[in-house]
Structures are given as C-alpha cells and as structure tokens.
C-alpha angles and dihedrals in degrees: 000000000000092000089054092048092048091049089051090051092051091047091049093047090049092050092048091051091048091058096041103261108138126221109252093180089054090050092051092048091050092050092049094047100041105020106035115177094022121112122270122215116242117245091261093048090047094054092045091050092049092050092049091050093046096049100027096239101127127098111287093012123136108243113247128197097213 
C-alpha cells in the first residue's frame, strides 16, 4: 500500500508542476535544510510570490507578456 501511495504522491507532484503549481512542502524543506533560522513564507505568501515571479507582476519585476 505504501508504494502505491508514494507513486500517487509523485504523480500528483509531477502533474502540479506541469500546470505551474509550485511545491510548498519542497520549499519548506529546502529552507529548513539550507537556510535554518531564516523566515519561511506562509503558504499564501509562497503562492503569491510564485505567481508574481511567473508573470512578472511583483514590485521590481520585469513585465512579461506571457
């Protein structure tokens, strides 16, 4: 059962990345491992940041057409 569940998790993560939904859990694990003690964005902040970076809408971002 655990192999099936892990396969499902990998498939779901791959599908999310294919449609542009970033991996918050991966971000949190990265911050904990490589930047301990530094602040971690909330889930809402993380998604807002990813959208701004993807579409160039945040402050200081270069506007993008696509």
